[in-house]
C-alpha positions in Angstrom: 0.0 0.0 0.0 1.4 3.5 -0.9 2.2 5.6 2.2 1.2 9.2 2.4 4.0 11.7 1.8 4.8 14.2 4.6 7.2 17.1 4.1 9.3 18.3 7.1 10.9 21.8 6.8 12.9 22.7 9.9 16.5 24.0 10.4 16.8 22.0 13.7 18.0 18.7 12.3 17.9 17.2 15.8 14.1 17.5 15.6 14.1 15.4 12.5 14.7 12.4 14.7 11.6 13.2 16.8 9.5 13.3 13.7 11.0 10.1 12.5 10.4 8.3 15.8 6.8 9.5 16.1 5.6 9.3 12.5 7.4 6.2 11.4 7.5 3.9 14.5 9.2 0.6 14.4 6.8 -2.4 14.6 6.4 -4.1 18.0 8.4 -7.4 18.0 6.2 -10.5 17.6 7.0 -12.1 21.0 5.4 -15.3 22.1 3.4 -13.3 24.7 2.2 -10.8 22.2 1.1 -13.6 19.8 -0.8 -15.2 22.7 -2.5 -11.9 23.4 -3.6 -11.5 19.8 -5.0 -15.1 19.8 -7.3 -14.2 22.9 -7.9 -10.6 22.0 -11.5 -11.2 21.0 -12.2 -12.9 24.3 -10.8 -10.1 26.5 -13.2 -7.7 28.2 -12.9 -4.0 27.3 -12.0 -3.2 30.9 -9.4 -5.9 31.1 -6.0 -4.6 31.9 -4.5 -7.1 29.5 -6.4 -5.4 26.7 -4.5 -2.2 27.4 -1.6 -3.1 25.0 0.6 -0.8 23.0 -1.1 -0.1 19.7 1.9 1.6 18.1 1.8 -1.1 15.4 -1.5 0.3 14.3 0.0 3.8 13.6 0.3 4.2 9.8 3.7 4.7 8.4 4.4 7.8 6.3 7.0 8.6 3.7 8.9 11.5 5.3 11.1 14.0 3.5 13.3 16.5 5.4 14.7 19.9 4.4 16.4 22.6 6.5 15.6 25.5 4.2 12.4 26.7 2.6 13.9 27.3 -0.9 15.1 23.7 -1.1 11.7 22.4 0.0 9.9 24.6 -2.6 12.2 23.4 -5.4 11.6 19.8 -4.4 7.8 20.2 -4.2 7.9 21.8 -7.7 9.9 18.9 -9.1 7.7 16.2 -7.4 4.5 17.8 -8.8 5.9 17.6 -12.3 6.2 13.8 -11.6 2.6 13.8 -10.1 4.1 12.9 -6.7 2.0 15.1 -4.3 2.6 15.7 -0.6 -0.3 15.3 1.8 1.0 17.4 4.8 3.9 19.8 5.3 5.2 20.6 8.8 7.0 24.0 8.4 9.1 25.7 11.1 8.3 29.4 11.2 12.0 30.6 11.6 14.8 29.1 9.4 17.6 31.6 9.1 19.3 32.6 6.8 16.7 31.7 4.1 12.9 32.0 3.8 10.9 31.9 6.9 8.0 29.5 7.4 5.3 31.9 6.2 7.2 32.6 2.9 7.9 28.9 2.4 4.2 28.0 3.0 3.0 30.7 0.6 5.3 29.5 -2.2 4.5 25.8 -1.6 0.8 26.6 -1.5 1.1 28.3 -5.0 2.5 25.1 -6.3 0.1 22.7 -4.5 -3.1 24.3 -3.2 -4.3 21.0 -1.8 -1.5 20.4 0.6 -2.3 20.5 4.4 0.2 22.9 6.1 1.1 22.9 9.8 3.1 25.9 11.1 5.4 24.7 13.9 7.0 27.3 16.2 8.4 27.8 19.7 7.8 31.6 19.6 4.7 33.6 20.5 5.5 36.8 18.7 3.5 35.8 15.6 -0.3 35.5 16.2 -2.3 32.7 14.6 -4.6 35.3 12.9 -1.5 36.9 11.2 -0.4 33.5 10.0 -3.8 32.7 8.5 -4.0 36.1 6.8 -0.5 35.7 5.3 -0.8 32.1 4.1 -4.5 31.9 3.5 -6.6 28.7 3.0 -7.5 28.5 6.8 -9.3 25.2 6.2 -6.0 23.6 5.2 -3.8 25.3 7.9 -3.0 24.3 11.5 -0.7 25.8 14.2 1.5 23.5 16.4 3.7 24.8 19.3 7.1 23.4 20.2 7.9 21.3 22.0 4.9 19.2 20.7 3.4 16.2 22.4 4.0 12.9 20.5 0.4 11.9 20.8 -0.7 15.3 19.5 1.7 15.0 16.5 0.5 11.5 15.8 -3.2 12.6 15.8 -2.5 15.7 13.6 -0.6 13.6 11.1 -3.3 11.0 11.0 -6.2 13.4 10.7 -4.6 15.6 8.1 -3.4 12.8 5.9 -6.8 11.1 6.2 -8.5 14.4 5.3 -6.2 15.0 2.4 -6.8 11.4 1.1 -10.5 11.8 1.4 -10.4 15.0 -0.4 -8.3 13.4 -3.2 -10.9 10.6 -3.5 -13.7 13.1 -3.5 -12.0 15.1 -6.2 -11.4 12.0 -8.3 -15.0 11.0 -7.9 -16.1 14.5 -9.0 -13.8 14.2 -12.0 -15.3 10.8 -12.8 -18.8 12.2 -12.5 -17.8 15.1 -14.8 -16.3 12.7 -17.3 -19.5 10.7 -17.2 -21.7 13.8 -17.6 -19.5 14.9 -20.4 -19.7 11.5 -22.1 -23.5 11.5 -21.5 -23.7 15.0 -23.1 -21.6 13.7 -26.0 -23.9 10.7 -26.5 -26.9 12.9 -26.3 -25.4 15.3 -28.9 -24.5 12.3 -31.1 -27.9 10.8 -30.9 -29.6 14.2 -31.4 -27.4 14.8 -34.4 -28.1 11.4 -35.8 -31.9 11.8 -35.4 -31.8 15.3 -36.8 -29.8 14.3 -39.8 -32.4 11.7 -40.8 -34.3 12.6 -44.0 -37.5 11.3 -42.4 -39.8 13.0 -39.9 -39.1 11.4 -36.5 -41.6 12.1 -33.8 -41.3 10.7 -30.3 -44.7 10.2 -28.5 -46.0 8.7 -25.3 -48.5 5.9 -25.4 -51.3 8.5 -25.2 -50.0 10.4 -28.2 -48.2 13.3 -26.5 -45.1 14.6 -28.4 -41.8 14.1 -26.6 -39.4 14.5 -29.5 -39.6 16.5 -32.8 -36.6 16.3 -35.2 -35.3 18.9 -37.6 -37.0 17.3 -40.6 -40.3 17.6 -38.9 -39.6 21.3 -38.3 -38.5 21.7 -41.9 -41.6 20.1 -43.5 -44.2 21.5 -41.2 -42.7 24.8 -40.2 -43.6 23.9 -36.6 -40.7 24.4 -34.1 -39.6 21.9 -31.5 -40.7 24.2 -28.7 -44.2 24.6 -30.1 -44.7 20.8 -30.8 -43.2 19.6 -27.5 -45.7 18.2 -24.9 -48.7 18.7 -27.3 -51.1 16.0 -28.6 -49.9 14.8 -32.0 -53.5 14.9 -33.4 -53.7 18.6 -32.5 -50.3 19.5 -34.0 -50.8 17.3 -37.1 -54.6 16.9 -37.7 -53.9 14.9 -40.8 -52.9 12.0 -38.5 -56.3 11.9 -36.9 -56.9 8.4 -35.6 -53.2 7.6 -35.2 -53.5 7.4 -31.4 -55.1 4.0 -31.8 -52.0 2.7 -33.7 -49.7 4.4 -31.2 -51.4 2.7 -28.3 -51.4 -0.7 -30.0 -47.7 -0.4 -30.9 -46.7 0.7 -27.4 -48.8 -1.8 -25.5 -48.2 -4.8 -27.8 -44.6 -3.9 -28.8 -45.5 -4.3 -32.4 -44.6 -2.2 -35.5 -47.6 -0.5 -37.0 -47.7 0.9 -40.5 -49.9 3.1 -42.8 -48.5 2.9 -46.3 -49.1 5.4 -49.2 -50.9 7.7 -46.8 -51.9 11.1 -48.2 -50.4 13.4 -45.6 -51.9 16.9 -45.8 -50.7 19.6 -43.4 -50.5 23.3 -43.0 -47.0 24.6 -43.6 -46.3 27.5 -41.3 -43.8 30.2 -41.9 -43.3 33.8 -40.7 -45.5 35.3 -43.4 -48.3 32.8 -43.9 -49.7 29.3 -43.6 -50.5 27.2 -46.6 -51.7 23.6 -47.2 -49.3 21.0 -48.5 -49.8 17.3 -49.4 -47.3 14.5 -49.7 -47.7 10.8 -50.2 -45.9 9.1 -47.4 -45.4 5.9 -45.4 -46.1 6.2 -41.6 -44.4 3.6 -39.4 -44.7 3.4 -35.6 -41.9 1.7 -33.7 -42.4 0.8 -30.0 -39.6 1.7 -27.6 -38.6 -1.3 -25.5 -37.9 -0.4 -21.9 -37.7 -2.9 -19.1 -37.6 -0.5 -16.1 -41.0 -0.2 -14.6 -40.6 3.5 -13.5 -38.9 4.7 -16.7 -40.5 7.7 -18.4 -39.9 5.9 -21.8 -42.1 3.0 -20.9 -45.1 2.5 -23.3 -43.7 5.2 -25.7 -43.1 5.0 -29.4 -41.4 6.7 -32.3 -43.3 7.7 -35.4 -41.4 7.8 -38.7 -42.9 9.6 -41.7 -41.2 9.2 -45.0 -42.1 11.3 -48.0 -42.4 8.7 -50.8 -43.9 11.0 -53.5 -40.7 11.0 -55.6 -40.3 7.2 -54.9 -43.8 6.5 -56.3 -43.1 8.6 -59.4 -39.8 6.7 -59.9 -41.6 3.4 -59.5 -44.2 4.5 -62.1 -41.4 5.6 -64.4 -39.7 2.2 -64.0 -43.0 0.4 -64.6 -43.6 2.5 -67.7 -40.0 1.6 -68.8 -40.7 -2.1 -68.4 -43.9 -1.7 -70.3 -42.1 0.1 -73.1 -39.6 -2.7 -73.4 -42.3 -5.2 -74.0 -44.3 -3.0 -76.3 -41.2 -2.1 -78.2 -40.6 -5.7 -79.1 -44.2 -6.2 -79.9 -44.3 -3.1 -82.1 -41.2 -4.2 -84.0 -42.7 -7.7 -84.6 -46.1 -6.3 -85.7 -44.4 -3.8 -88.0 -42.6 -6.4 -89.8 -45.7 -8.6 -90.1 -47.8 -5.7 -91.4 -45.1 -4.3 -93.8 -45.3 -7.2 -96.3 -49.1 -7.2 -97.0 -49.1 -3.4 -96.8 -46.6 -3.2 -99.5 -48.7 -5.4 -101.8 -51.8 -3.4 -101.1 -50.1 -0.1 -102.0 -48.4 -1.6 -105.0 -51.6 -3.2 -106.4 -53.6 0.1 -105.9 -50.9 1.8 -107.9 -51.1 -0.8 -110.6 -54.9 -0.4 -110.8 -54.5 3.4 -111.1 -52.1 2.9 -113.9 -54.4 0.5 -115.8 -57.4 2.8 -115.7 -55.4 5.9 -116.7 -57.0 7.3 -120.1 -53.6 8.6 -121.3 -52.0 5.2 -121.2 -51.8 3.9 -124.9 -51.8 0.3 -123.8 -55.0 0.9 -121.9 -56.6 2.6 -124.9 -55.7 -0.3 -127.3 -57.2 -2.8 -124.8 -60.4 -0.7 -124.5 -60.8 -0.5 -128.3 -60.3 -4.3 -128.5 -63.2 -4.6 -126.1 -65.3 -2.3 -128.3 -65.2 0.7 -125.9 -63.0 3.6 -125.0 -60.9 4.5 -122.0 -62.8 7.8 -121.7 -66.0 5.8 -121.2 -64.4 3.4 -118.7 -62.8 6.3 -116.8 -66.1 8.2 -116.8 -67.9 5.1 -115.5 -65.3 4.5 -112.7 -65.5 8.2 -111.8 -69.3 8.1 -111.6 -69.2 4.9 -109.4 -66.6 6.4 -107.1 -64.1 3.7 -107.9 -61.3 6.1 -108.5 -62.0 7.8 -105.1 -61.9 4.5 -103.4 -58.5 3.7 -105.0 -57.2 7.1 -103.8 -58.6 6.3 -100.3 -56.7 2.9 -100.4 -53.5 4.7 -101.3 -53.9 7.4 -98.6 -54.7 4.8 -95.9 -51.8 2.7 -97.1 -49.5 5.7 -96.8 -50.8 6.5 -93.3 -50.3 2.9 -92.3 -46.8 3.0 -93.7 -46.0 5.9 -91.5 -47.4 4.1 -88.5 -45.3 1.1 -89.3 -42.1 3.3 -89.5 -43.0 4.8 -86.1 -43.4 1.3 -84.6 -40.0 0.2 -86.0 -38.4 3.3 -84.3 -39.0 1.5 -81.0 -36.3 -1.0 -81.8 -34.1 1.0 -84.2 -31.2 2.8 -82.6 -30.6 5.2 -85.5 -27.6 7.4 -86.0 -24.6 7.8 -83.7 -24.5 10.2 -80.8 -22.6 13.5 -81.1 -22.2 16.6 -79.0 -24.9 19.2 -79.7 -25.8 22.7 -78.6 -29.3 22.3 -77.2 -30.2 26.0 -77.6 -29.6 25.8 -81.4 -31.3 22.4 -81.5 -34.5 23.7 -79.8 -34.5 26.8 -82.1 -34.3 24.5 -85.1 -37.2 22.4 -83.8 -39.3 25.5 -83.3 -38.5 26.7 -86.8 -39.5 23.3 -88.3 -42.7 23.3 -86.4 -43.6 26.8 -87.6 -43.1 25.8 -91.2 -44.8 22.4 -90.9 -47.9 22.5 -93.2 -50.2 20.7 -90.7 -49.1 23.0 -87.8 -49.6 26.1 -89.9 -53.0 25.1 -91.4 -54.7 23.4 -88.5 -53.2 25.0 -85.4 -52.0 28.4 -86.5 -48.8 27.7 -84.7 -47.3 31.0 -85.9 -49.8 32.9 -83.8 -48.7 31.2 -80.6 -46.5 33.2 -78.2 -43.2 31.3 -77.7 -41.3 32.3 -74.5 -37.7 31.0 -74.4 -35.5 30.9 -71.3 -32.2 29.4 -72.2 -29.1 29.0 -70.0 -26.3 30.6 -72.1 -23.6 28.6 -70.1 -25.1 25.2 -70.9 -22.4 22.7 -71.9 -22.8 20.6 -75.1 -24.9 17.5 -74.7 -24.2 14.1 -76.3 -27.3 13.1 -78.2 -28.9 12.1 -81.5 -29.9 15.4 -83.0 -32.8 14.2 -85.3 -34.2 12.1 -82.4 -34.3 14.9 -79.9 -35.7 17.3 -82.5 -38.5 14.8 -83.1 -39.2 14.6 -79.4 -39.5 18.4 -79.1 -41.6 18.7 -82.2 -44.0 16.0 -80.8 -44.3 18.0 -77.6 -44.9 21.3 -79.4 -47.5 19.6 -81.6 -49.3 18.1 -78.6 -49.3 21.6 -76.9 -50.7 23.2 -80.0 -53.4 20.6 -80.4 -54.5 21.0 -76.7 -54.8 24.7 -77.0 -57.1 24.4 -80.0 -59.6 22.4 -78.1 -63.2 23.8 -77.8 -62.8 24.3 -74.1 -60.0 26.8 -74.7 -61.9 28.7 -77.4 -64.7 29.3 -74.9 -62.3 31.2 -72.6 -62.2 35.0 -72.3 -61.1 37.0 -75.3 -57.8 37.8 -73.5 -56.6 34.2 -73.7 -53.3 33.9 -75.6 -52.0 30.5 -76.4 -48.5 30.4 -74.9 -45.7 27.9 -74.8 -42.7 28.4 -72.5 -39.5 26.6 -73.2 -36.8 26.6 -70.5 -33.3 25.1 -70.8 -31.3 24.8 -67.6 -28.6 22.7 -66.0 -29.4 20.4 -63.1 -26.3 18.7 -61.8 -25.1 16.2 -64.5 -28.2 16.8 -66.7 -29.5 19.2 -69.2 -33.2 20.0 -68.4 -35.7 21.0 -71.1 -39.1 22.1 -69.8 -42.0 22.7 -72.3 -45.0 24.3 -70.6 -48.3 25.3 -72.2 -51.4 27.1 -70.8 -53.8 24.7 -72.3 -56.6 22.7 -70.6 -54.3 20.3 -68.8 -54.4 16.6 -68.4 -56.4 14.6 -65.8 -54.5 12.6 -63.2 -56.0 9.4 -64.6 -54.7 10.2 -68.1 -51.3 11.3 -66.8 -50.6 7.7 -65.8 -51.2 6.5 -69.3 -49.9 9.4 -71.3 -46.7 7.5 -72.5 -48.5 4.3 -73.4 -48.3 3.3 -77.0 -51.6 3.9 -79.0 -53.1 5.8 -76.1 -54.7 9.1 -77.2 -57.5 11.4 -76.1 -57.9 12.8 -79.7 -60.7 11.9 -82.1 -60.3 8.8 -84.2 -58.1 9.5 -87.2 -56.5 12.6 -85.7 -53.4 10.8 -84.2 -51.8 7.4 -83.9 -51.1 7.5 -80.2 -47.4 6.9 -80.8 -46.0 10.4 -80.5 -45.5 10.5 -76.8 -44.6 6.8 -76.4 -42.0 7.2 -79.1 -40.6 10.3 -77.4 -40.5 8.4 -74.1 -38.5 5.6 -75.8 -36.1 8.0 -77.4 -35.3 9.9 -74.2 -35.1 7.0 -71.8 -33.7 4.2 -73.9 -31.7 5.9 -76.6 -30.3 8.6 -74.3 -30.5 7.2 -70.7 -32.5 10.2 -69.7 -36.0 10.9 -68.2 -39.2 12.4 -69.4 -42.2 13.1 -67.1 -45.3 15.2 -67.1 -46.9 17.5 -64.5 -50.3 18.9 -65.2 -53.3 20.5 -63.6 -56.8 20.7 -65.2 -57.5 24.2 -66.4 -54.0 25.5 -65.8 -51.8 23.8 -68.4 -49.2 21.0 -68.8 -45.4 20.9 -68.4 -43.2 18.2 -69.9 -39.7 17.9 -68.5 -36.9 16.2 -70.3 -33.5 15.4 -68.6 -30.6 14.4 -70.8 -27.2 13.5 -69.4 -24.2 15.5 -70.5 -22.0 12.4 -70.8 -22.7 9.1 -72.5 -22.7 7.1 -69.3 -24.8 9.0 -66.7 -26.2 7.9 -63.4 -29.9 7.2 -63.2 -31.6 10.7 -62.9 -34.1 11.3 -60.2 -37.8 11.9 -61.0 
């Protein structure tokens, strides 16, 4: 066991022996008689004279260090402290000529070690105790001992002061341990709080009765409701959209089960400094019970509610579903196109042959007519009167339209030209120019009368793409916008209505973003889910093939590893968004 260290500073070296004798006594020899007394010690009566033995063996030994001058003692204490060897008690003589006196020595040692217990030892009475206390300070760690001292008194002082010093050191160590634990606890709390607040989900802690105990940063961000406002409030009051969730919370907390509400339309009032407005998101609500075994714990029968915004995820799933559907339809379209192409060619060719054989100006036709005792003029007149020639023209026109349809179907599987770097600003301008000069667009939709608003990013990098394919996509979208704004419902609007198409080109991370927005009638939510399906159209029979948007979808997603999606609201218009990667091997873009 380590012995407590005691410092003796006294110029009377003969007195050192007295300290040595009293504070480090030699053990009592183990004589046969003493051993016999120890054997029967428990049986001796407290008043028995035999029990009044010398207990000097029970006096703890100390590690004593002696110095005759204060400066030497100070330097030694300074050195020992650097080695973390601290003294418990210092007995200091008040007069030690020619160097420092006891008060000066005590003052300097106390500066080095404020915890040391100091005993001022003196044979003189010219210095009062109050003066000593005032000069040295720390009265709780200062005693006064007069020479010559009583051995028993010295023993008791040393024992009490070393015990006091040791207890103080233990107490300080415990305080430090507690402070370390508190600091670690704070660090753990900060870590957990940071982890919870960094989650992209709303995390809400609740009691079994639905009272809010925790409210993370994402909850504040989405709702605009601060932690202080939400704390200790019923969750159904703070978030009325979760009405009825208390039953799930109670079931989860009591049964220790995970409860879920999937694809829940979560509508809430977003609150900011200026106003409050309603927002809606599609989300998954999951309730996790908190498992606590302590009966009296405040966390018992509580739960955590996690709310995940899955709106973008659902859109991505729909896009992936549409992509899979397009892969299947693409193969089907290619097969159908090849099967249709052969008989279609025969129909168009035979119709052309018939037209040639009834043409009056053909000499061979005239000779054959004369051989049949008639003329080609009469035959042609007959066919004209019976509408046969018109029927043949109809066959040829339908054949031509069907041929175009077959070519569009083949485009699903045909990769086309190689990809090169293009300036999208120039590409879009070219597509607009082609649309304005397209006969059908000019005649049926008066496209030149539309207001075209362009917002292009002049710093846009070049994009690797197939120029003709992207032009085709943009022209398809412009055509659809023009058609929608010619609907009867739009013509019934006020005279101030101006058909407008806004085209915006911007950069979003690794992608070039093209937005084509119109102020037409919009598309219903039901039709938005089918808008890219092959052969799906809301137009009248014969007006369109239903392949324009599905072909555009295929070109963007499959030929260019991009994304195309639509956002629309009835009565307010439609916006198509195209994302094309700048490089040839992009990451999958987000919806």
